[in-house]
N, C-alpha and C positions, 0 to 999 in steps of 0.2 A: 342140274338145277337144284339138287338137294343141298348143295353147299350154300345156297342163298338163304338169307333170312326171309321169313314169311312176308314181310312188308315189300321187300324188293321183288320177290317172286310174284306177288299180287300186282305190283306196278307193271312188271314186264308182261304178265298175262293180259292185263287191261290194255296196255299199249298194243299188243298183238291183236286183241279184239277190235280196237279202234281201227287198226290197219286193215283188218278183214272187212269191216264196214265200209271203209273208204274204197277198198278194192272193188267191192260189190257195187258201190255207187258209181265208180269210174267205169264199170262194165255192165251198165243197165241192159245191154242187149242179151246178157245171159239171163234166161228166164228161170223162174222158180221151178217150173216143171223139169227143166234140164238139170238143175241142181239136184232135184229129188231123184231123177233117173240115175245120175252119176254118183251122187254122194249120200243120198238118203237124208238130206236136210236142205232147207231153203231159208230165205229171209224170214218167212213166217215162223219157222222153227226157232230161229235166233230170237225173235220177239217173244215167243212163248217161253223160251229158256230164261230170258231176262225176268219175265213175270214170276216164274218158278223160283228163281234165285232171290227175288225180292220177298216173296212169300216166306221162304225159308228163313229170312232175316227179319221177318215181321215188319216189312216195309211195304207201304201201299204203292202199287204200280199197276195201272190197268193196261189191258192188252192194246188198246188204241194208242196210248202214250208210248208204249214199248215199240209198237210198229212205227210210229212217227220217228222215233229215235233211229231205228234200224234202216228205214227207208229214206230218211232225211226229209220227209214231207208226209202229210196225211196219206194213209194207205189208199183211200179212194182216189186221190189225185195221182198217186204212183200208178195204180192199176189203169186209170184212164189214159195216161200218157206213155206208159212203158210196158204194159202187159197185154199183148195181143192174145186172142183166144188160142188155146192149145190145138195143135194139129192132130189129126188122126194118128199120125206116126208117133208123136209124143205121147199121146194117151195109151197107145199100144205098148210102147216102151216102158212107161210107168207101170202099167198093169203087169208086164212081164217081170219087172224088178220086184214088185210087191209079191208076186207068186213065188219067185225064187227065194225071197226072204222068208216067206211062210214055210216053204219046203225045207229050208235050211234049219229052221227052228223046230221042225217036227221030228 
Protein backbone atom coordinates (compact mmCIF):
# COMPACT_ATOMS: atom_id res chain seq x y z
CA UNK A 1 0.00 0.00 0.00
CA UNK A 2 3.00 2.30 0.33
CA UNK A 3 3.09 2.75 -3.44
CA UNK A 4 -0.37 4.37 -3.35
CA UNK A 5 -0.83 8.08 -3.05
CA UNK A 6 -2.41 9.30 0.18
CA UNK A 7 -5.81 10.05 -1.41
CA UNK A 8 -6.14 6.60 -2.96
CA UNK A 9 -5.04 4.90 0.25
CA UNK A 10 -7.60 6.92 2.23
CA UNK A 11 -10.33 6.00 -0.26
CA UNK A 12 -9.45 2.30 -0.04
CA UNK A 13 -9.38 2.41 3.75
CA UNK A 14 -12.75 4.18 3.80
CA UNK A 15 -14.20 1.60 1.42
CA UNK A 16 -12.92 -1.22 3.64
CA UNK A 17 -14.48 0.47 6.69
CA UNK A 18 -17.82 0.78 4.88
CA UNK A 19 -17.57 -2.90 3.95
CA UNK A 20 -16.90 -3.79 7.59
CA UNK A 21 -19.99 -1.83 8.68
CA UNK A 22 -22.08 -3.59 6.03
CA UNK A 23 -20.71 -6.97 7.09
CA UNK A 24 -21.61 -6.25 10.73
CA UNK A 25 -25.05 -5.06 9.65
CA UNK A 26 -25.57 -8.21 7.59
CA UNK A 27 -24.57 -10.29 10.62
CA UNK A 28 -26.57 -8.73 13.42
CA UNK A 29 -26.64 -12.07 15.20
CA UNK A 30 -22.99 -11.50 16.07
CA UNK A 31 -23.24 -9.78 19.42
CA UNK A 32 -20.96 -7.00 20.61
CA UNK A 33 -19.89 -9.07 23.60
CA UNK A 34 -18.82 -11.89 21.25
CA UNK A 35 -16.76 -9.42 19.23
CA UNK A 36 -15.15 -8.17 22.46
CA UNK A 37 -14.34 -11.71 23.55
CA UNK A 38 -12.80 -12.67 20.20
CA UNK A 39 -11.28 -9.44 18.91
CA UNK A 40 -11.32 -6.93 21.78
CA UNK A 41 -13.47 -4.46 19.83
CA UNK A 42 -17.14 -4.07 18.99
CA UNK A 43 -19.58 -1.77 17.24
CA UNK A 44 -19.42 0.65 20.16
CA UNK A 45 -15.64 0.79 19.81
CA UNK A 46 -16.01 1.68 16.13
CA UNK A 47 -18.41 4.47 17.12
CA UNK A 48 -15.96 5.83 19.68
CA UNK A 49 -13.09 5.61 17.19
CA UNK A 50 -15.13 7.70 14.74
CA UNK A 51 -15.70 10.35 17.41
CA UNK A 52 -11.98 10.35 18.27
CA UNK A 53 -11.04 10.70 14.59
CA UNK A 54 -13.46 13.63 14.28
CA UNK A 55 -12.04 15.30 17.37
CA UNK A 56 -8.49 14.92 16.03
CA UNK A 57 -9.62 16.79 12.92
CA UNK A 58 -11.60 19.40 14.88
CA UNK A 59 -14.87 18.11 13.45
CA UNK A 60 -17.93 17.95 15.66
CA UNK A 61 -19.41 14.45 15.89
CA UNK A 62 -21.31 13.27 18.94
CA UNK A 63 -21.33 9.66 20.08
CA UNK A 64 -25.01 9.08 19.34
CA UNK A 65 -24.58 10.25 15.73
CA UNK A 66 -21.53 8.01 15.35
CA UNK A 67 -23.44 5.07 16.82
CA UNK A 68 -26.34 5.65 14.45
CA UNK A 69 -23.90 5.56 11.55
CA UNK A 70 -22.24 2.34 12.75
CA UNK A 71 -25.45 0.58 13.74
CA UNK A 72 -27.53 1.89 10.84
CA UNK A 73 -30.24 3.04 13.26
CA UNK A 74 -30.45 4.71 16.65
CA UNK A 75 -28.49 2.71 19.21
CA UNK A 76 -31.50 2.31 21.50
CA UNK A 77 -33.48 0.79 18.63
CA UNK A 78 -30.67 -1.59 17.72
CA UNK A 79 -30.33 -2.74 21.33
CA UNK A 80 -34.08 -3.32 21.62
CA UNK A 81 -34.25 -5.41 18.44
CA UNK A 82 -30.85 -7.08 18.12
CA UNK A 83 -29.07 -7.28 21.47
CA UNK A 84 -30.30 -9.88 23.93
CA UNK A 85 -28.90 -9.82 27.45
CA UNK A 86 -25.44 -11.35 27.76
CA UNK A 87 -25.37 -14.93 28.98
CA UNK A 88 -23.38 -16.03 32.01
CA UNK A 89 -21.06 -17.88 29.64
CA UNK A 90 -20.42 -14.70 27.61
CA UNK A 91 -19.80 -12.63 30.73
CA UNK A 92 -17.32 -15.18 32.07
CA UNK A 93 -15.52 -15.36 28.71
CA UNK A 94 -15.28 -11.56 28.56
CA UNK A 95 -13.93 -11.41 32.09
CA UNK A 96 -11.33 -14.07 31.23
CA UNK A 97 -10.33 -12.13 28.11
CA UNK A 98 -9.92 -8.92 30.10
CA UNK A 99 -7.86 -10.67 32.81
CA UNK A 100 -5.62 -12.26 30.18
CA UNK A 101 -5.05 -8.86 28.59
CA UNK A 102 -4.23 -7.30 31.96
CA UNK A 103 -1.78 -10.11 32.75
CA UNK A 104 -0.11 -9.75 29.35
CA UNK A 105 0.48 -6.03 29.92
CA UNK A 106 1.88 -6.52 33.43
